[in-house]
C-alpha positions in Angstrom: -30.4 35.3 -13.6 -31.1 31.9 -12.9 -28.6 31.2 -15.3 -25.9 33.1 -13.8 -26.4 31.8 -10.5 -26.4 28.5 -11.3 -23.0 29.1 -12.8 -21.7 30.7 -9.9 -22.7 28.2 -7.7 -21.6 25.1 -10.0 -18.0 27.3 -10.2 -17.8 27.6 -6.5 -18.4 23.9 -6.2 -16.2 22.9 -8.7 -13.2 25.2 -6.9 -14.3 24.0 -3.3 -11.8 22.0 -1.3 -13.9 20.2 0.5 -14.5 16.4 -0.7 -17.4 14.0 0.1 -16.2 10.4 0.2 -18.3 8.1 -2.2 -16.3 4.8 -1.1 -14.1 3.9 1.8 -12.1 0.7 2.4 -10.5 0.1 5.7 -8.3 -3.0 6.1 -6.3 -5.1 8.3 -3.8 -7.2 8.7 -2.1 -9.0 12.0 0.4 -11.8 12.3 -1.7 -15.1 13.6 -0.6 -18.6 14.5 2.2 -19.8 12.9 3.2 -17.8 9.7 -0.4 -17.1 9.0 -2.3 -14.0 9.4 -5.7 -12.3 10.2 -6.9 -10.0 7.9 -10.3 -7.7 8.4 -11.9 -4.6 7.8 -13.7 -2.1 9.3 -16.8 0.3 8.2 -16.3 4.1 8.1 -19.1 6.0 10.1 -18.0 9.6 8.7 -15.7 11.8 7.2 -14.5 15.4 6.2 -11.8 15.5 3.9 -10.9 19.2 3.4 -8.1 19.2 0.9 -6.4 21.3 -2.3 -2.9 20.4 -2.9 -2.2 24.2 -3.6 -3.7 25.6 0.0 -1.8 23.0 2.2 -2.7 25.4 5.2 -6.7 24.6 4.7 -6.3 21.0 5.4 -8.3 19.0 7.4 -9.0 15.4 7.3 -11.2 13.6 10.2 -12.4 10.1 10.0 -14.6 8.0 12.6 -14.9 4.1 12.0 -17.5 2.1 13.8 -15.7 -0.8 16.0 -18.7 -3.0 15.7 -18.3 -3.0 12.1 -15.0 -5.0 12.6 -15.1 -8.2 10.1 -12.5 -10.7 10.0 -15.0 -13.6 7.7 -14.8 -15.1 10.8 -17.8 -14.7 12.9 -16.8 -16.2 16.6 -13.3 -14.5 16.1 -15.6 -11.0 15.1 -17.2 -11.5 18.4 -14.5 -12.0 20.6 -12.7 -9.2 18.9 -15.5 -6.7 20.2 -15.7 -7.6 23.3 -14.0 -5.9 26.7 -10.6 -7.4 26.1 -9.9 -6.2 22.6 -12.1 -3.2 21.0 -14.6 -2.8 23.9 -17.4 -1.6 21.8 -19.9 -1.3 23.8 -17.8 1.1 25.6 -16.3 2.6 22.7 -18.4 2.0 19.8 -15.9 4.4 17.6 -12.4 5.2 16.5 -10.8 8.1 15.2 -8.9 9.9 12.9 -7.9 13.4 13.5 -5.6 15.5 11.3 -4.0 18.1 13.5 -0.8 19.7 11.4 2.3 19.8 10.0 1.2 18.8 6.3 4.2 18.7 4.5 4.5 17.8 0.0 7.1 15.5 -0.4 6.3 14.7 -4.2 3.7 14.8 -6.5 0.7 13.2 -5.1 2.7 12.3 -1.9 2.3 13.8 1.7 2.9 13.5 5.3 0.8 14.7 8.2 0.5 14.8 11.9 -2.6 12.7 12.9 -3.8 11.8 16.2 -5.5 7.8 16.0 -8.1 7.3 19.2 -9.0 3.5 20.1 -10.8 3.2 23.0 -9.5 5.7 25.9 -6.0 6.0 24.2 -4.9 8.6 21.9 -1.8 9.0 20.1 0.2 11.4 17.5 1.1 9.9 14.6 3.0 11.1 11.2 1.3 9.4 8.7 2.2 9.1 4.5 -0.9 9.6 2.1 -1.6 10.0 -1.3 -4.2 12.3 -2.6 -4.7 11.9 -6.4 -7.1 14.5 -7.8 -8.5 14.7 -11.6 -11.6 17.5 -12.1 -14.0 16.6 -9.3 -13.4 13.2 -8.2 -10.6 12.2 -5.9 -8.8 9.1 -4.7 -7.2 9.4 -1.0 -5.0 6.4 0.4 -2.6 5.7 3.5 -1.1 2.5 5.1 0.9 2.7 8.2 1.4 0.2 10.9 0.2 0.5 14.8 1.1 -1.4 18.0 -2.0 -3.0 18.9 -0.7 -2.8 22.3 -0.3 0.6 22.6 -3.7 1.1 22.4 -4.9 -1.9 24.7 -6.5 -3.9 22.2 -5.9 -7.3 23.6 -2.9 -8.6 25.9 0.6 -9.9 24.4 0.6 -13.6 23.3 2.6 -15.8 21.3 -0.1 -16.3 18.8 -0.8 -13.2 18.0 1.5 -10.3 16.4 1.5 -6.7 17.6 1.8 -4.8 15.2 -1.2 -4.3 12.8 -0.7 -3.1 9.3 -3.7 -0.5 8.3 -4.6 0.1 4.8 -6.8 2.9 4.0 -8.4 4.0 0.4 -11.0 6.3 0.3 -12.4 7.6 -3.0 -14.7 11.1 -2.9 -16.1 13.8 -5.2 -16.5 17.3 -4.8 
C-alpha cells in the first residue's frame, strides 16, 4: 500500500505545473558616460511559477526581487543607487513582476504575456516575451525587455546616464 501511495505521489509531482526556482539570474545594463555601460544584477527573493504549455490558461508567474541586493561591481555606486533618488531601498525594499493574463504561444517554447512591473510606488503593465524550455522535471524560463527608468521614478534625467534599462532574466526550475 505504501508503494502504491508513493507511486501516485511521484506521478502527481511529475505532472505538476508548479515549478520551484533553483537558480535565478537577474541582470541589467544601462548607458553610462560616453559610450560605456553600467551592468549589474539583483537577487531574487521569491518566485511562483505555474506553467504548462498545454494548459496556458492556468499560468501564473510572480517574482519578487530585493532592491537592497543591487550590485554593479562598484560599492560606492551601489550605495548611491540604494538611496532615495534611485531605488529608495529603505521605503521600497522590493520590486515585483506579476503575470496578469493574456498569454499567447508565439512559436515553440516562445510566449508573450501581460505583466505588471512594480518599482517603488509605480506599477506599469508590460507585454513581455519569454521562453519556457521544459525537459522532463527541469525547466528554463527567460525574458529580455527594456524599460525607461524615469517611468518608475528611478533617478532623474541626466546627460551621463541613459534612460533605457535593458533587463535580462534567466531562471532554472524543477518540479
